[in-house]
C-alpha positions in Angstrom: 10.0 -17.6 22.3 11.2 -13.9 22.8 12.6 -13.9 19.2 9.3 -15.3 17.9 7.2 -12.7 19.8 9.4 -9.9 18.5 9.2 -11.1 14.9 5.4 -11.5 15.1 5.2 -7.8 16.2 7.5 -6.8 13.4 5.6 -9.0 10.9 2.2 -7.5 11.9 3.6 -4.0 11.4 5.1 -4.8 8.1 2.1 -6.9 7.0 -0.3 -4.0 7.9 1.5 -1.7 5.5 1.6 -4.4 2.7 -2.1 -4.9 3.2 -2.9 -1.2 2.7 -0.9 -1.1 -0.5 -2.3 -4.4 -1.7 -5.8 -3.2 -1.4 -5.1 -0.5 -4.1 -3.9 -3.2 -6.5 -6.8 -5.5 -5.8 -9.5 -2.8 -6.0 -8.3 -1.6 -9.4 -7.9 -5.1 -10.7 -11.4 -6.0 -9.5 -12.9 -3.1 -11.4 -11.0 -3.0 -14.7 -8.6 -6.1 -14.6 -5.5 -3.9 -14.7 -2.4 -4.2 -12.6 -1.4 -0.6 -11.7 2.4 -1.0 -11.4 2.7 2.7 -10.8 0.9 2.2 -7.4 4.2 2.0 -5.5 5.2 5.4 -6.9 1.9 6.9 -5.7 3.0 5.7 -2.2 6.4 7.4 -2.7 4.8 10.7 -3.8 2.4 10.6 -0.7 5.4 10.1 1.6 7.5 12.8 0.0 4.7 15.3 0.1 4.2 14.5 3.8 7.9 15.0 4.4 7.7 18.4 2.7 4.7 19.5 4.6 6.3 18.4 7.9 9.3 20.6 7.1 7.2 23.6 6.2 4.9 23.3 9.3 7.9 22.9 11.6 9.4 26.1 10.4 6.1 28.1 10.0 4.4 27.0 13.3 7.2 26.0 15.8 4.8 25.3 18.7 2.4 23.0 16.8 2.0 19.6 18.4 4.1 17.0 16.5 1.1 14.5 16.2 -1.0 17.3 14.6 1.9 18.1 12.1 2.0 14.4 11.2 -1.8 14.3 10.7 -1.8 17.4 8.5 1.1 16.1 6.5 -0.6 12.7 6.0 -3.8 14.4 4.8 -1.8 16.5 2.4 0.0 13.4 1.1 -3.4 11.6 0.6 -4.9 14.5 -1.3 -1.9 14.8 -3.7 -1.7 11.1 -4.2 -5.5 10.8 -4.9 -5.3 13.6 -7.5 -2.2 12.1 -9.1 -3.8 8.6 -9.4 -6.9 10.1 -10.9 -4.8 11.9 -13.5 -2.8 8.7 -14.2 -6.0 6.8 -14.8 -7.5 9.5 -17.1 -4.3 10.1 -19.1 -2.5 6.7 -19.2 -5.1 4.0 -18.7 -8.5 5.2 -19.9 -7.5 5.6 -23.5 -6.2 2.0 -23.4 -9.2 0.4 -21.7 -10.2 -1.6 -24.7 -6.6 -2.2 -26.0 -4.9 -5.6 -25.7 -3.9 -6.3 -22.1 -0.2 -5.9 -22.8 -0.5 -2.2 -23.7 -1.8 -0.9 -20.3 0.7 -3.2 -18.5 3.6 -1.6 -20.4 2.1 1.8 -19.9 1.9 1.2 -16.1 5.6 0.2 -16.0 6.4 3.3 -18.0 4.4 5.5 -15.7 6.2 4.0 -12.7 9.6 5.0 -14.2 8.3 8.4 -15.2 7.1 9.2 -11.6 10.4 8.1 -10.2 12.2 10.5 -12.5 9.9 13.4 -11.7 10.3 12.7 -8.0 14.1 12.8 -8.5 13.8 16.2 -10.2 11.4 17.7 -7.6 12.9 16.2 -4.4 16.4 15.4 -5.5 17.8 11.8 -5.5 19.4 11.9 -2.0 17.8 10.0 0.9 15.8 12.2 3.2 15.6 11.8 6.9 11.9 11.4 7.9 11.5 13.1 11.3 10.0 11.1 14.2 6.8 12.8 15.1 5.8 10.5 17.9 7.5 9.6 21.2 10.4 7.3 20.8 10.2 5.6 24.2 9.5 1.9 23.5 7.1 -0.4 25.3 8.1 -3.9 26.4 6.0 -7.0 26.0 8.2 -9.5 27.9 11.5 -9.2 26.1 9.9 -8.0 22.9 9.8 -4.2 22.0 7.1 -2.2 20.3 7.4 1.5 19.6 4.7 4.2 19.6 5.1 4.5 15.8 4.5 0.8 15.4 1.4 1.0 17.6 0.2 3.9 15.5 0.7 1.9 12.3 -1.4 -1.0 13.6 -4.2 1.2 14.9 -4.3 3.3 11.7 -4.3 0.2 9.5 -7.3 -1.3 11.4 -9.2 2.0 11.2 -8.4 2.4 7.5 -9.5 -1.2 6.7 -12.7 -0.7 8.7 -13.6 2.5 6.9 -12.8 0.9 3.5 -15.1 -2.1 4.2 -17.9 0.2 5.3 -17.5 2.2 2.1 -17.5 -0.8 -0.1 -20.4 -2.6 1.5 -22.7 0.1 2.9 -22.4 3.2 0.8 -23.8 4.2 -2.6 -20.3 4.5 -4.2 -19.5 1.0 -2.8 -22.6 -0.5 -4.4 -21.6 1.3 -7.6 -18.1 -0.2 -7.4 -19.4 -3.7 -6.9 -21.9 -3.3 -9.8 -19.2 -2.0 -12.1 -16.9 -4.8 -11.1 -19.6 -7.4 -11.9 -20.7 -5.9 -15.3 -19.8 -2.3 -16.3 -22.2 -2.2 -19.2 -25.2 -3.4 -17.2 -24.2 -1.0 -14.4 -24.2 1.9 -16.8 -27.8 0.9 -17.9 -28.8 1.1 -14.3 -27.6 4.7 -13.9 -24.1 4.0 -12.7 -21.3 6.1 -14.3 -18.4 3.6 -14.7 -15.8 6.3 -15.5 -16.6 8.1 -12.2 -16.6 4.8 -10.3 -13.2 3.9 -11.7 -11.8 7.3 -10.9 -13.1 7.0 -7.3 -11.5 3.5 -7.0 -8.1 4.9 -8.1 -8.5 7.8 -5.6 -9.4 5.4 -2.7 -6.5 3.2 -3.5 -4.1 6.2 -3.7 -5.3 7.4 -0.2 -4.5 4.0 1.3 -1.1 3.9 -0.5 -0.3 7.4 0.8 -1.2 6.4 4.4 1.0 3.4 4.0 3.8 5.5 2.6 3.8 7.9 5.5 3.7 5.0 7.9 6.6 3.3 6.0 8.7 6.4 6.1 7.9 7.0 9.8 8.8 3.4 10.7 12.1 3.4 8.9 13.0 7.1 9.3 13.8 7.7 5.6 12.1 8.7 2.4 13.4 8.8 -1.2 12.3 8.6 -4.8 12.9 4.9 -5.0 11.2 3.9 -1.8 7.9 2.8 -3.4 9.3 0.2 -5.8 10.0 -2.7 -3.4 7.0 -2.3 -1.1 4.8 -2.0 -4.2 6.2 -5.2 -5.6 5.7 -7.0 -2.3 2.2 -5.7 -1.9 1.4 -7.0 -5.4 2.8 -10.4 -4.2 0.5 -10.1 -1.2 -2.5 -9.4 -3.5 -1.7 -12.4 -5.6 -1.1 -14.5 -2.4 -4.5 -13.7 -1.0 -6.4 -13.7 -4.4 -6.1 -10.8 -6.8 -9.4 -8.8 -6.9 -10.4 -10.1 -3.4 -10.4 -7.4 -0.7 -10.3 -9.8 2.2 -7.6 -11.8 0.3 -5.5 -8.7 0.0 -5.7 -8.0 3.7 -5.0 -11.6 4.7 -2.2 -11.9 2.1 -0.5 -8.7 3.3 -0.5 -9.7 6.9 0.7 -13.2 6.2 3.4 -12.0 3.9 4.7 -9.6 6.6 4.7 -12.4 9.2 6.5 -14.8 6.8 9.1 -12.2 5.9 9.7 -11.1 9.5 9.8 -14.6 11.1 11.8 -16.1 8.2 14.5 -13.4 8.3 14.6 -13.3 12.1 15.2 -17.0 12.5 17.5 -17.1 9.5 19.6 -14.5 11.2 19.5 -16.3 14.6 20.5 -19.7 13.0 23.4 -18.2 11.1 24.7 -16.0 13.9 23.7 -12.8 12.1 25.5 -13.7 8.8 22.1 -14.0 7.1 18.9 -12.3 8.1 17.4 -8.9 7.4 19.5 -8.4 4.3 17.9 -11.5 2.8 14.3 -10.7 4.0 13.2 -9.8 0.5 13.6 -13.4 -0.8 10.8 -14.7 1.3 8.2 -12.6 -0.5 9.2 -13.8 -3.9 9.5 -17.5 -2.8 5.9 -17.2 -1.6 4.9 -15.7 -5.0 6.6 -18.6 -6.9 4.9 -21.2 -4.7 1.5 -19.6 -4.9 1.6 -19.1 -8.7 2.8 -22.8 -9.0 0.4 -24.5 -6.6 -2.6 -22.2 -6.4 -2.7 -19.4 -9.1 -6.0 -18.1 -7.8 -4.5 -17.3 -4.3 -5.5 -18.4 -0.9 -9.1 -17.1 -1.0 -9.5 -17.2 -4.7 -10.0 -14.5 -7.3 -12.7 -12.0 -7.1 -16.3 -13.2 -7.2 -18.5 -10.1 -7.4 -21.1 -9.7 -4.6 -24.6 -8.6 -5.4 -24.7 -4.8 -5.4 
């Protein structure tokens, strides 16, 4: 039971990060039916920008509270990631909007590799130690352990998801996004500017990815140019698992995938005496992907069905 509780905590933390990243995939797909495979690299850029800002602020303002440094670094990472994603959309995807579907997909993969190479040049390929900006004293729930950083991840995820759902369902830009997702030509006739809506969608997805990147680096204590690839791939799996293009599906898929991965690897390690476990955690995400694509290609909650705007 103690192992189960600990793995549930770990799974919720991991799934929260997957959910935030998956929302970026599913929002873009819901609007323009494109899988942005460079999304994981946007996460990486957000985390590395935050790492840089933390280092600068620690040297420039030694007495600044660590939580405030982390907040400022996260905001900086979000801004840079949003601008980067808007540029990617305008330069790499917009000219190919009416091209065959394979062309933007190959472009997205190429953009992913390009961003990794640029990050290697700017930040060097070595693994960076991401400083712990919150207290390290853990809290105990029975025999299970949860750290302040993990609590922060859960709280920030819930707040981010609540803000996103409010934006999508109760604001003007949200109505424009839903109208564009349903029929961009009709939305344009009604006064909506599809290009501006698509750019806003890419920016919102990038902000969520950057937040997830900072939380991912804070949780594992490292950041590097390759850090976004695997979380991005797993978040794509989560988006497919829940139903690509479905916001609720992305959230459910992310949390469930995190729980499956944590519980599966935890019990696999316990049953094999530690021979197997965390090193094999990645296989569970892709086993889920294969099963979902085989048995229910539309995902748990189905593909997007546009709401009335």
